[in-house]
N, C-alpha and C positions, 0 to 999 in steps of 0.2 A: 571822680567817677563821671560827674556831669560833663566836664570838659571832654572827656573821651567820647561820651555819647553824642555831644554837640558835633564833634569832628566827624564821627561816623554817620551823622544824619544826612550828609550830602546837601544840607542847606547852606546857601551862600548869602552873604550880605555885603554891605559896603556901597560906596558910591562909584559911578563911572567916570572915567576921565573925559575930557571934552571931546565931542565929535560934532564937527560944524558942517555947514552946507558946502563949504570948499572941500572938506574931506570927501564928501559925497560926489560932488562934481568931478574931482580928480579921477575917481574910479568909474563913474557913470556920466560921461560927458554928453551923452545924448539927452539927458534931463537937464543940462546946464542952461544957464540964463541966455546963452548965445542962440539956443534953438527956440526959446520962448514957448515951449510946450506946456509947462506948468508954472503957475506963479510960485515964486519963492515961499510965500506964506503957506501954501499947500504942502510943499515939500518940508518945510519947517515943522509943521503939524506932524507928519509922518515921522520925521526925525525925533521928535519928542516922544511920540508913541513907542518907537523902537528903543529909545533910551530908557523908558519906564518898563519895557518888557524884557530886555536883554541885560543881564548883569555881567560885567566884565569879569568879576570874580568867578563866574561859572564858565564863561566862554574862553577866557584867557587870550591866547594869541589868535584865536578865531574871531574875537569880538568885533574888530573893525570890519571884517569882511561880512560878518553876520548882520551888522548894522546896515551895510550896503544892500545885502540881499533883501532884508526886511523892508527897507525904504523903496527899493526898486520894485519889489512885489506889489506893494500897495499903490505905487504910482502907475504901474501898468494896469492894474484893475481900475484905478481912478480914471485913467485915459480912456479905457474901454467904455466907460459910463458917460463920458462927455465929448467923445471925438467922432467926427464924421468919418466914415470908412475911406473917403477919398482925400482926407487931409494928410499933410506931411507927418502928423503924429501916428498915422496908421502904421508906418514903417517901424517906428519905435515899439508899438504895441505888438506887431507881428514878431519882432525879434525877441520879445520877452515871453511870448505865449508858450504854454507847454506843447511839447511835440512827442508823438509816439514814434515807434519804429515804422519806417516805411514798409508797408506790406504789399503794395502793388502800385504799378504805374502803367500808363499807356501814352502813346505818342500821338496818334490821331485824335484830335479834339482835346488834347492834353488833359490828363486825369492822374491824380496821385491819391493814394489811400494810406492812412496811418492806423497803427494798432496801439492804442492807449492803455491796454490792459496791464502791461507789465509796470508802467508808471502808477497807474491807479491802485493796483493791488499791493505794490511795495510800500505805499504810504497810506495804508488803511487807517482811518481815523484822523487824518490830517486835513480834511475837508477843503477849503479854499486854497490852501497852501499848494495844492496839486495843480492849480490853474496856470501858474507861471513857472518859468524855468527858475526864477529867483526863489520862489516859494519852495520849489522841490529841493533846491540846493540847501535852503535853510532847514527844512524838515529832515533831510538827510543828515546834516551836521548835528542837529538838535538831538537826534537819536543817539549820537556818540557822546556828546558833551553832557547829556542828561542821565547817562548810565550811573548806576549805583543805588545803594539803598537810601531810604529817607525815614527818619524817625521824628515823630511829633511828641514833644515833651509836655 
């Protein structure tokens, strides 16, 4: 009976397979050592945090991509906190920032407006995960992989 209850609980255990800096750099070369935007030790810190937060047994085939989203999300926020707006890192930050739907644009004196309400309302309760494209992708996928009941014995 308890084995049945355990399987129905939606709790997952186990250890994760290896995920390395090279795995991350392959999918996110903008953060790679060639660009020198972030020290490898900082990236490793977020890699270890992702590894502690994301269980491969829960995410299954999504796990590697979720690891990348998690790390890229935190690196984008990290770069926002330590980067000058005119530095080369600003391009990487801008590419990872959350964007709403374009709601208006002008040509004279160039102006563009975005509506963020659809993004912000779809992810109610996800706080800072809404601030980057990577976080939005992770939160959206987490809503899928986290479905199911949970039972605490």
